[in-house]
N, C-alpha and C positions, 0 to 999 in steps of 0.2 A: 339729969341730962342723959339722954340716951346716947349710946355709942354706936357708930356706923362703920362698916368695913369699907375702907376707901377703894375706889376703882383704880386699876393699873394705870399708871401714868403713861403718856405717849412715849416717854424716854425708854421705859421698861419694855414696851411692845416692840420698839425698834431693836432693842438688844436681842430679844428672842428671834426676831427675823434674821438678824445677822448671824446668829449662832446656827440657825437651821440651814442657811444658804449653802455652806460647803457640803453638807450631807446630801442635799438635793442634787447639787452639781456633780458630786462623786457618783451618785447613782445613775445619773444621765450618761456620764462618760463610760461607766461600766457597761450599761446596756448598749450604748453605741458601739463600744469595742466588740462586744459579743456579737452584735448584729453584723458588723463589718466582717468579722471572722467567718460567720456563717455564710455571708454573701460570697466571699472569696472562695470558700470551700465548694459551694454549689457551682460557681463559675469555673472551678478547676484551675484557678490562678495560683501561682506560688505565693506564699506569705512572705518569704524572704528570697532574694536573688541568689542563685547558685553559680559556681564557677569562679574563675580568678578575678572577675571584676566585682564580685560581691563585697560589701563592707565587711571589715574584719570582725565586727561585733555580731553580725548576723549569723545565725545557725542554719546551714543549708542541709537539707535531708535529701540525699541522692538515692534513687532506687538501686537496689542491687541487681546487676544484669542477670537475666534468666533466659534459658533457651526459649526462643520465640521472638516475635516482632519487637524491635527496640522501641524505646519511647521516642516520640517525634517532637521536634521543636516546631513552633508555629512558623509557617512559611514566611520568608523574608519578602519585602516589598517588591524585589526585582526577581523573584522566583519565576521560572517558566510556568505559564498557565497549564493546569491539568487538562488532559483530554476529557471530553464529555463522558461521564460514566466511570472515570478513573477512580480506583479505590484510594482513599486517603491514608489508610492505615496499613493494609497488608497487600503484598504482591505475591501471588501464589506461583511457585515454580513446579511444574509437573516433573515426575521422574524422567530422566533422559532415556530415550528408546534404547533397547539392547541392540548391539551390533558394532561393527567396526566404525570408528570415528573418522579416521584419516587413512587414505590410500596412498601408496607411494607416488603416483603421478601427481597427487594434490600437494605433496610436499615440495614439488619442483615447479609449481605453478607460479605465474607472475605475482599473484597474491597468495603466498604459500600458507598451508595449514600445517601446524607442527604438533607432533605427539608431545604430550605434557603441557600443552597450552590450555587456556580456559575455553573449552568448546562444549556446547550442548547440542546433542543430536548425533546423527550417524551419516555415513557417506552415501547411504541410499537416498538421502533427501535430494530432491531435484534443485533445491535453492539453498544457497549458503549466504547468510547475512553476516558481514564482518564489520564490527564496530570498533573504531579507533577512538578511545575515550580517556578522560582524565577524571578520576573519581572525586576530585574536589570541584569539578565543574558541575553546576546544578543542571545544566542542559544535558550533560552526559547521563546523569542519574535519571532525568526525565525520559531520555531515549531508552534507557534500560527498562523503564516501566513499560514502554510500548512493546519492546521486544519480548519481555516476559509474558505479556498478554498474547503475543503472537505464538509463543511456544505452547500456550494452553490451547489455543484454537487450532493450530496447524499440526501439532504433534510431530510425527516422523516425516512430515513433508517439508520441514524446515530444519536447518542446522545454523547455529549461532556461534560465532567466534569473537572473543574479546581481545583486542590488541591495546597495549599500553602506549598512551601518548601524553605523559605528564607534562604539563606546561611549567615553564620556569617561573612564572608569576605566582604559582600556587605553592605555598610553603609546605603543605602536607601531601602533595600529589606524589612525589617520588617515593616516600615511605609506603603510601597506600598501594602503589604499583608493585613495589617489591614484596609486600606482604601477600597480595593476591597471587602474584607469580609463584611465590614459595608454596602457597596452599595448593595450587594446581600441580606443581612438581612433586610435592611431598605426599599429598593426600588425594590427588586426582582431580579431573575436571568437574566432576559432580560437586565436590566440596567447594571448588572455586566458584561455581555458579550459585551455590547456596549463599556464599558470602556476597556475591554480586546482587542477589535478590534482597539481601539486607541493606546493601548500599542503595539500591533503588528506592527503598522505603524511607531512607534517611533524608532529613532536611538540613544536616549539619556537615561542616567540613570534617574530613577524616583525620582529626588529631589522634593522638595515641589512645585517649579515653574512648573516642567514638569508634576507632578501629577495633578496640577490644570488645565493644558492644556487638559489632558486626560478627566478629569471630564467635563469641559466646552464643549469640542468637542462631548462628549457622551450625552449631554443634562442633566447632573446631576447638580442640583442647590444647593445641600447641601454643607455646608462649609467644607473645608479640615480639619479644627480643630475639628469639631464635629464628622466627620467620623473617624479621627485618634484616638479619645478618646473613641470610642464605646467599652464598656467592653465585650459585647457579641461577637463582632468581634474578639477581642483578644482571647477569648475562642475557636472560630472557627479555628484561625490560630494555636493555641496550639494543638488542636485536630488533625489537619492535620499533624502537626509535629510529634506527637506520632504515627500516622498511618504510616507515611513515615519511621519511625524507625522500626516499626513492619514489614514492607515490605522490609526493607533493601534498601531504596531509598537513595543513597549516592551522586548522581549527578543530575544536572538539565540540560536539561529536561530528565525526565524518563516517558515513556508512557506505559500504559497498554491497550491492545485491548481485551476486555472481559477477562482481567487477563493475557494476554500474554505480556511479558515485552520486551520493546525496550529502550535501554539506549542511550542518546545522540540524535543528530540531524540526521534525516533520510530523504531520498528522498521521494517525493510524491508517486512514483511508488511502493516503498516498503510498505508504509502504505496502499496503494490501495490493494495490494495483500493480506496483512494480514486481512484487513477488509472484502474482498471478501470471504476469507476462513472462517472467523468467522460467516459471514452472512449465508453461506451454513450450517455450523454446527448448528446454531440456528434454521434454518428452518427444518433441519433434526430432531431435538428434538421436535419441535412443531408438525411436521407431525406425529410423533409417539404418540401424545396425551399428551405430558408433558405440564402442565399449563404454559401459557405464563409468568405469574408473577414469575415463578421459573427458567426460562431459564437463566437469567443473573447470578443469584447466583450459579447455577450449572456449567455454563461455567467458571466462575471465580474460583470456587473450583477445577474444572478439570485442568485448566491452571496454577493455582498457586501452587497446591500441588499434582496434578496428581491423585486425588481421585474422583470417580463418573463416570457418563456416559460419554463416549467419542464419538467423531464423527471423525473417522480417516480421514486423508487426502486421497482424492480420485481423480482418473483420469478416467472419463468415455470416452471411445474411440468410434470412428465412427463404425457403423455396416454395413452401406451401402457398397455394392460391395465386402464385405469380405465373405469368406465361413462361413456358420453358420448352426447350427441345429435349429429345431423348439422347442418350440413355440416362435414366435417373441415377443409376449407380456408375457414374463416370469417374475417371481418375481426376478430371479437372473441371471445375465449374467457373464460368465467366459470368459474373453478375454485372449488369449494366444499368446505369441511370441515364435516361435519354430523353430527348425532346424532338418531336418530329419536325419542328420548324428551325432546328439548330443546324447551321451549316457545318459546324465541326463534327456533329454526329454523322452527317452525310459523308464527310471526309474520312471518318474512321470506319465506316461500314465495309468498304472493300477489304481492309485488313482483317476485320472480324470474319468476313465470309471466307477469306483465304485460310485462316486458322481452322475453320470447320472443315474445309476441303482437305487440308493437309493432315488432319488427325481424326479420320472418321471413326466414330464409335468411342472415342476417348474424351471428347469435350462436349459439354452441354452449355447452353446459354440460358440465362434467367434475366428477364426484363422488368424494369420498374420505370415508371414515369417520373420525370422531374421537369415539368413544363415551367419555364421561366415566365414571369408576369408580362414582360414586354413582347412576348410572342402571342399575338391575339388568337391564332388558330390552333396552337399546340394542344391545349387541354381538350378542345372539342375533338381533335383528331385522335387523341389518346382514348377518349370515351368511345369513339366510333370503332376503333380496332378492338377494344375490350368487348364491345357489344358483339362484334363478329366472332370473337373467340367463344363467348358465352353461347352463341347460337350454332356455330359451325365447327368449333374445336380449335386445337392448337395450329393445325395446318393453315386455317383461314387467317389466324392472327399473323403468323410469320410471313405469309404471302403478302398481306397488306403492309406489314412492317417493311419488308424488302422493297416493295414498290414505292412507298412513301419516302424512303431514304436513298433511292437509287438515282434521283435526279434533282438538281437544284430547281428545275422547272415544275416539280410536283405541285399540283393545285390542292391546297389544303382547305379551300372554301367548301361550303356545303355541297354545291353542285359537283365540285371536283372529287370529293370523297365518295359521293354516290355513284359517279361515273366510274371511278376506279373499282368499286365493288362489283358493278355490272361486268366490267371487263374481265374480272377474275372469276366470273360465274357465281357470284354470291347473291343472296337475296337482299338487294340494296334497300328496298322499302322497309323490310322487316328489321334490318340492322339499324337503319336510321331511326325508326320509331323507338327501338329498344335503347338506343344510345342516350335517350332523355331520362332513363331510369336513374333515380337518385342513388342507387347502389354504386354506380360507377363513379359518381362524385365522391362517395365515401372511400372507394379504393384509391382514387387519385390523391385524396388528402392523406390517407395512410402512407402512400408511397413518399409523399413529400416529408412527412414526419420521420419516416425511416431514414430518408436521405440526410436530413438535418441531424439526426441522432448519431450518424457515423461520419459527420464532417464533410458531406458533399456540398460543394459551393458552386458548382456549375456543371454543364454538360459538354461532352460526355465524361462520365466517370465510370471506370471499371474496377471490379474486384476480382482478381485472378487467383482462385483458391484462397481468397481473402486478402491478397496483396493489392494495395490500392494503386491504380494508375489513373491520373487525371489528364484530360485533354485528348486531342487527336494524335496519339503517339504514332510514329511511323510503323509501317508493317514489320520492318526488321526488328524494331524494339519489342513490339508485341509478340512476335514469333519467338524471340530470344527468351522472354519471360515465360511464355507457354512451355517451351522446351525444358527450361530449368525446373519448372513446377511439375511437369510430367515425369522427369527423371527422379525428382524427390519422391513423388507419389509412388512410383514403381518400387523404389528402394523400401519405402514404408510397407507396402503390400508384401513385398518379397520377405521382409523381416517378420511377417506374421500378422499384420493389421488387416482385418477385412476391409474391403473397399467402402462398405457402408459406414465404417467408423473413421474414415479419413478426416472428416470434418472435426471430430473430437480431438484428433491428434494435432491438426493444423491450428485450430482456433480455441481449443479448450483452455479454461482458466487455470 
């Protein structure tokens, strides 16, 4: 008999498989764990949670604070949105300009500036931005980011002051305020603003650990305990709190731009516009000879309580290519948007003519068309007088202008316009033919676009050295505004500004 090796039985095959299965599963789990760890590492996510809420068995590795930007937490779901282009990691603070930060008159202002407070910039800046904030408030920190960007762009043209308004609902706000006030008092305002720049970068509440990160990153070596217990710092925080009550600051952030109040978070563009307006107002006061050390206090008084010298909002408009009277280097310019078929424009004309007679050589007029659609003949009349100007000069334009606005019975039809030109000794046929030129239509469209861009809604609208007057104001009102503006212009020129630079002082950004 031959012997044969028996085949493995099905029972034995299944035994091998069951023995191999744990090994395979262990390998899969091992590879899966390694893959998951690699994925988390590439994503930058922590493997174990850190902080007091982490499980006790987990080992949390916290980075050692180093001078430089602190680590940032991921934004919370209710964090204020960043401005377009806002840096997510670093907020750069330029060195504060050299010079005196606070002048005596500014310490006595309605919104006072104090030596030893957190202030960036110098008293020569035409604009001071005062921020009442709570460092636990995410919106305050977002506002700080905007203001730090402004310091980079505007440099010595801006001064920034931080006032403490810690809210009772924020557990860490009081300590953060005391620490920052102590840094300003002990180490100076530059150190305080370095800490504020670190605060601006942070997405976390300023508990003791986070405050220490801000201090370390800002290069402040004083201990958190010594700063927190500074009694003078507590007095500063209390003083700021009393000031915030006096000014009715109820929310953070609240910003004052030379005393003009903005509540809550605002876009950079809105702050830019307000700063430009206040810069112009300050230059306007300085050009009139007001001592520089009084400008801030006076602007704050005007903006907070409406008392004192003002610098009305102004819009200086282009003169080039528009019909104008001489002299070009006048102390005062009246720019008008008018409509030859407008009865209110006719009512205003005697007052304008009186101003020109009362102040010979000091006032010039600049004309722009703003023909309203319901006036069928207004645009055609405007093209006709512009044609006369192109052919016969400024004198022809103003002669036709005066004649058309002198009477409610003026005939603005085709025959009436031509007859009027003949009566004034102008070449009616030539003017009429030229009025059909497309270039005058372009001019009228440009005038309308200009009017709409500066908020003109009807006729007549005047800009008296940039000050807007709408409607047929009485002659006494117009004369009063003209005298005010002439007096201001004389003071500016007397203080050393050339006449041809008046517009830059009046309307400059």
